[in-house]
C-alpha positions in Angstrom: -24.8 2.7 -14.8 -27.8 0.9 -15.9 -29.7 -1.8 -14.2 -27.9 -5.0 -15.5 -24.7 -3.4 -15.3 -25.0 -2.3 -11.8 -26.3 -5.8 -10.7 -23.3 -7.9 -12.2 -20.9 -5.3 -10.7 -22.8 -5.5 -7.3 -22.4 -9.2 -7.5 -18.8 -8.8 -8.2 -18.3 -6.3 -5.2 -20.3 -9.1 -3.0 -18.9 -12.2 -4.7 -15.4 -11.6 -5.8 -14.2 -15.2 -5.2 -16.6 -16.3 -7.8 -14.6 -14.5 -10.4 -11.1 -13.8 -8.8 -8.3 -16.8 -8.3 -8.7 -18.9 -5.2 -7.6 -16.5 -2.2 -4.4 -17.5 -0.9 -4.8 -19.1 2.7 -2.5 -18.2 5.2 0.9 -19.7 5.0 0.1 -20.6 1.7 2.8 -19.4 -1.4 0.9 -18.7 -4.0 1.6 -17.1 -7.6 -1.8 -16.0 -9.8 -2.2 -14.2 -12.8 -2.3 -11.0 -10.9 0.1 -11.8 -8.1 3.3 -13.1 -7.0 4.9 -15.6 -4.9 5.2 -15.0 -1.5 7.7 -16.7 0.7 6.3 -18.8 3.5 7.6 -17.6 6.9 9.0 -20.4 9.5 5.5 -21.7 11.2 4.5 -19.9 14.1 6.5 -17.1 13.3 4.0 -14.5 12.2 2.4 -13.0 15.1 -1.0 -11.5 15.0 -1.2 -7.8 15.4 -1.9 -6.5 19.0 -3.8 -3.6 19.9 -2.0 -0.7 21.5 -4.4 1.7 22.0 -7.5 3.2 20.0 -7.9 6.7 17.8 -10.9 8.3 20.2 -10.5 11.9 18.9 -12.9 13.0 16.7 -10.3 14.3 14.6 -8.5 11.7 13.7 -11.6 10.2 11.4 -9.9 9.2 8.3 -6.4 8.5 9.1 -4.8 7.5 5.8 -1.1 7.6 6.7 1.3 6.9 9.7 4.9 7.2 10.5 6.9 6.5 13.8 9.9 7.7 15.3 11.3 8.2 18.9 8.2 6.8 20.6 5.8 9.2 18.9 3.2 8.3 16.1 2.4 10.3 13.4 -1.0 10.5 11.3 -2.5 12.3 8.3 -6.1 12.2 7.5 -7.4 11.4 3.8 -7.9 14.9 1.8 -8.3 17.5 3.9 -7.9 21.6 3.3 -4.7 22.0 4.8 -1.4 20.4 5.5 -1.7 18.6 9.1 -0.1 16.1 10.7 -1.1 14.9 14.2 1.2 13.8 16.7 0.1 11.0 19.1 1.4 9.8 22.3 1.4 5.9 23.2 -2.5 6.2 24.3 -3.3 7.4 21.0 -3.8 11.0 22.3 -3.3 14.0 20.3 -0.3 15.8 21.8 0.6 18.2 18.8 -0.5 19.1 15.6 1.9 20.4 12.8 -0.2 22.6 10.6 0.4 24.4 7.2 -2.2 26.7 5.1 -1.3 24.7 2.1 -4.4 23.3 0.7 -3.8 19.9 -0.5 -6.2 17.8 -2.8 -6.3 14.5 -1.5 -3.4 13.6 0.9 -3.0 9.6 1.1 0.1 8.4 2.8 2.9 9.7 5.2 6.5 8.7 5.3 9.6 9.7 7.1 12.8 10.8 5.5 16.0 10.1 6.9 16.6 13.2 8.2 13.2 12.9 10.2 11.3 15.2 7.6 7.7 13.9 7.4 6.5 14.0 3.5 3.0 13.5 3.0 1.7 12.1 0.0 -0.5 14.3 -2.0 -1.1 11.8 -4.7 -4.9 10.4 -4.4 -6.9 11.0 -7.6 -9.9 8.5 -8.0 -10.5 10.1 -11.4 -7.6 10.1 -12.8 -7.6 13.5 -14.2 -4.9 15.5 -12.0 -2.2 16.9 -14.5 -0.1 17.2 -11.8 0.3 15.2 -7.7 2.0 16.9 -4.8 4.1 16.2 -1.9 4.4 18.6 0.9 7.6 18.2 2.9 7.1 19.3 6.9 10.3 19.4 9.3 9.3 17.0 12.0 11.2 18.8 15.3 10.2 22.4 14.5 7.3 24.3 15.4 3.9 23.0 15.1 3.1 25.9 12.6 6.5 25.5 11.1 6.4 25.7 7.0 6.0 23.2 4.4 7.4 23.0 1.0 5.4 21.9 -1.8 6.8 19.8 -4.7 4.6 19.0 -7.7 5.2 16.0 -9.7 4.0 15.0 -13.0 3.5 11.2 -14.3 5.0 10.4 -17.6 2.1 8.0 -19.1 -0.7 9.8 -17.4 -2.7 10.5 -14.2 -2.6 7.5 -11.3 -4.5 7.1 -8.2 -1.8 6.3 -5.5 -1.5 5.9 -1.9 1.5 4.6 -0.8 4.8 6.6 -0.4 8.0 5.9 1.1 11.2 7.3 1.2 14.4 5.9 0.7 17.8 6.1 2.4 18.7 8.7 0.2 15.7 11.0 0.5 14.2 10.0 -2.6 10.5 9.5 -2.2 8.7 6.8 -4.3 5.3 6.5 -5.4 3.1 3.5 -5.7 -0.1 3.3 -7.2 -3.4 1.9 -6.6 -4.3 -0.3 -9.6 -7.5 -2.1 -9.7 -6.2 -4.5 -12.3 -3.6 -5.6 -10.0 0.0 -4.7 -10.9 0.9 -1.5 -9.5 4.0 0.6 -10.9 6.6 2.2 -8.8 7.4 6.2 -9.7 10.2 8.7 -8.7 11.4 11.6 -9.2 13.4 11.4 -12.6 15.7 14.6 -11.3 16.4 16.8 -7.9 13.2 18.0 -6.8 11.8 21.3 -7.6 9.9 23.5 -5.3 7.4 24.0 -6.6 7.9 22.5 -9.6 6.8 20.5 -10.9 9.3 17.6 -11.6 9.1 14.8 -13.8 8.6 11.4 -12.4 9.8 7.9 -14.0 8.5 4.7 -13.7 11.3 2.4 -12.0 9.2 -0.9 -11.2 5.7 -2.7 -10.9 4.5 -4.7 -7.8 1.3 -6.8 -7.4 -0.3 -9.3 -4.8 -2.7 -12.4 -5.2 -5.9 -12.1 -3.7 -6.0 -13.6 0.0 -8.6 -14.9 2.4 -7.8 -12.2 5.0 -11.3 -10.8 6.2 -11.6 -6.8 6.0 -11.6 -4.1 3.7 -14.4 -2.4 1.8 -14.6 -4.3 -1.2 -14.1 -8.1 -0.2 -11.2 -10.1 -1.9 -10.7 -7.4 -4.3 -9.5 -5.3 -1.2 -6.8 -7.9 -0.8 -4.6 -7.0 -4.2 -5.3 -3.1 -3.8 -2.3 -1.4 -2.4 -3.2 1.4 0.1 0.2 2.2 1.9 3.8 1.8 2.4 6.6 1.9 4.9 10.4 1.8 5.2 11.8 0.3 8.5 14.3 3.3 10.0 17.9 1.4 9.1 16.4 0.9 5.7 16.6 -3.0 5.6 12.9 -4.0 5.0 10.2 -2.3 3.0 6.6 -2.5 3.8 4.1 -2.3 1.3 -0.2 -2.9 2.1 -3.4 -3.7 1.1 -6.6 -3.4 2.9 -5.8 -6.6 4.4 -2.0 -7.5 4.5 1.2 -6.2 4.8 4.1 -7.7 2.5 7.8 -7.6 4.1 10.3 -7.0 1.6 14.2 -7.1 2.6 16.2 -4.7 0.9 19.9 -4.5 -0.3 22.0 -1.2 -1.1 18.8 0.7 -0.6 17.4 -0.1 -3.8 13.3 -0.1 -3.2 12.5 -1.3 -6.9 14.8 -3.9 -6.7 13.4 -5.2 -3.1 9.9 -5.6 -4.8 11.6 -7.9 -7.2 11.9 -10.3 -4.5 9.6 -12.5 -2.8 7.8 -11.0 0.3 6.9 -12.2 3.5 3.2 -11.9 4.2 1.6 -10.6 7.7 -2.2 -10.5 7.7 -3.4 -7.2 9.3 -7.2 -8.8 9.5 -10.7 -7.0 10.2 -9.6 -3.2 9.4 -12.7 -1.9 7.7 -10.6 0.7 5.5 -6.8 -0.1 6.6 -4.5 2.5 4.3 -1.9 3.2 6.9 1.3 1.8 7.6 4.7 2.4 9.7 7.6 0.9 11.5 8.8 2.0 15.2 12.1 2.4 15.7 12.5 -1.1 17.0 11.1 -2.8 14.1 7.4 -3.6 15.1 4.7 -2.8 12.3 1.9 -0.5 13.0 -1.2 -0.1 11.0 -4.6 1.3 11.7 -7.9 1.8 10.0 -9.7 4.7 9.2 -12.9 5.8 11.6 -12.7 7.2 15.0 -12.6 4.7 17.5 -10.5 2.3 15.3 -7.6 0.4 17.3 -4.1 1.2 16.6 -2.3 -2.2 16.4 1.2 -3.2 16.4 2.9 -6.3 15.0 6.0 -7.0 17.2 9.5 -7.5 15.6 7.7 -7.9 12.2 11.0 -6.3 10.2 13.0 -9.3 11.4 10.4 -11.5 9.7 11.4 -9.9 6.2 15.2 -11.2 6.8 14.3 -15.2 8.5 14.9 -18.3 7.0 12.4 -19.4 5.1 10.4 -22.6 5.9 11.7 -26.0 4.3 8.5 -26.0 1.7 9.2 -22.7 0.6 11.5 -21.6 -2.4 14.4 -18.9 -2.1 13.3 -15.2 -3.0 13.9 -14.9 -6.5 13.6 -11.9 -8.7 10.3 -11.4 -10.9 10.4 -9.8 -14.2 8.2 -6.8 -14.8 5.3 -8.5 -15.8 5.3 -9.7 -12.1 6.1 -13.3 -13.1 9.3 -15.3 -11.7 11.9 -15.9 -14.7 11.4 -19.6 -14.3 7.5 -19.4 -14.5 6.2 -20.5 -18.0 3.4 -18.4 -19.5 1.8 -15.1 -18.6 0.2 -16.4 -15.6 3.3 -17.4 -13.8 1.8 -20.7 -13.0 3.1 -24.3 -14.2 -0.5 -25.5 -14.5 -1.4 -22.8 -16.7 -3.0 -24.0 -20.3 -1.6 -22.3 -23.4 -5.4 -21.2 -24.0 -5.1 -18.8 -20.7 -7.1 -21.4 -18.5 -5.5 -23.3 -15.5 -5.4 -26.4 -16.7 -9.1 -27.4 -15.7 -10.8 -25.4 -18.5 -11.4 -22.1 -16.5 -10.3 -19.5 -17.8 -8.5 -17.9 -14.9 -7.0 -14.4 -16.5 -10.2 -13.3 -18.6 -12.3 -13.8 -15.2 -9.6 -12.0 -13.3 -9.6 -9.0 -15.5 -13.4 -9.2 -15.9 -14.0 -9.2 -12.0 -11.1 -6.4 -11.6 -13.0 -4.2 -14.2 -16.4 -4.5 -12.9 -15.0 -4.2 -9.1 -13.4 -0.7 -10.6 -16.8 0.6 -11.7 -18.3 0.2 -8.5 -15.3 1.5 -7.1 -15.7 4.6 -9.0 -19.5 4.9 -8.8 -19.6 3.8 -4.5 -16.4 5.0 -3.3 -16.1 8.1 -1.4 -16.4 11.6 -3.0 -13.4 14.1 -2.9 -14.7 17.7 -2.2 -12.9 18.3 -5.9 
């Protein structure tokens, strides 16, 4: 990267709000060119995360995926040279480790299937050059060295980087991409999974979020739009999708996850997580999150699942489906804003959409240049 390009890109990294749309303050219901309407929860109903314990074990240095069941919390690290799931007790101490000698490429998330199987999402691809991605299915209640099943998958439209995995009530895995340009895609297997495969994936939906002012993350305001994890409530009624800074809760009807992502979510801020990529629901509907890094606090948002089903506040609109472009049907124009002019400005003369694309494009260069190097 040459000097001028580095300078501009660094400016975007340090001052992303200069080009991104104005962040959504807590309690707002924003609609932006690259975002979605957020349903406003009743005043005072979104609790702040509470610290349960801290990840003091040196082996838990890059936790990128969480799952919770029957009082235990399961964690996986980013990357790694073997399939490895850590079982944590209520003090965050490692009580057990489930291992298998499969050598993964880049594990990014962890999900629980309806039968209790732990699914590792080996879907990271920062450089977008993998011909296949993979899922590793590990029996939860088996011996620590129980065998894992490998399933290779192929995208229909070329490589993607993805850090979010969720398994629906029918046991079907869904992968959500991490897209720097704001609109992420949702993929699931086009047919029954084959071991080792590959099984082709099909795109079944999209999801996007507006920038917020929640502090945290490694790339400023940009990080509040990048999807880094997902989780499904144990009863399947609520889907949570997270960015580096916030969680979004979507009510699920009839087990249809892509349809749920077309509804207006409730936003739950997860502030001050340096690199928050992990998310899980407990059996009681609490939301659990943690950042990468030894010593990071494991935090809980009590009764979070109920927020997605709670009535909206008086000044909020009812949940309404959005089109695949990320706007609601009644929203005019490509930006989904009633005050967006036909020339792509926001009515005040600011070129909102081009500015967003420039900011995100330059930030992508920064992320590619300064992101953690994978071992392959």
